C-alpha angles and dihedrals in degrees: 000000000000089000092052093051090048094051090045092051091048090051093049090048091051093047090052092051090049093051093047094047133083089260085078090054091071088092094053129097123276124218092258093050088053093052089046092052093050093045092048091049098050091045093049093050093041087230097165102025091109094068111012147000125259087244088066091054127083119209116202140168109252101175143348146191134179088273106044148005123227115216121192124197118214130183119250114219129192133050109033090349115090120227142067108314088216094065136063108181122195113254101183144333128227135189118211116192112226100221102036100030087223111158123217131187126227109235106201094196090057096036091224143087114268133194111281089247087070092066092051091052093045097047105026102023089237 
C-alpha cells in the first residue's frame, strides 16, 4: 500500500511539473498566429477600409508574456501606400491571449485593453 501511494504521489508530482512547464505551452498561440488572428479580425470587420487597405498596414509583435501577445498595427507608407515614407505611425494596438485567443483593443484614452467590441463601436459605430 505504501508503495502504491508513493508511486501515485510521484506521478502527481511529475504531472504538476509537466503542467507548469513550457511543455504545456505547446497548445498556446505563437506570435505569427496572434498576428494572423488580428489581421483576419480587422479584415473581416473592415476596420480600416475607410482610410486604407490592409496591404498598407504592418502587423508586428510589440510585446509578449506567457499569457498574451501584444500586436501593434503601423501604417506602411511609400509605393502604393500614401504617406511620408519616413514615417510609420501606430494605428492601433491589440492583445491576443495565448490560451483563449481572445482579442482585446488598447484604448489610449482609457489607458487599458478593452474588449474587441469596443474598437468596433468606437470606429464603426457597431
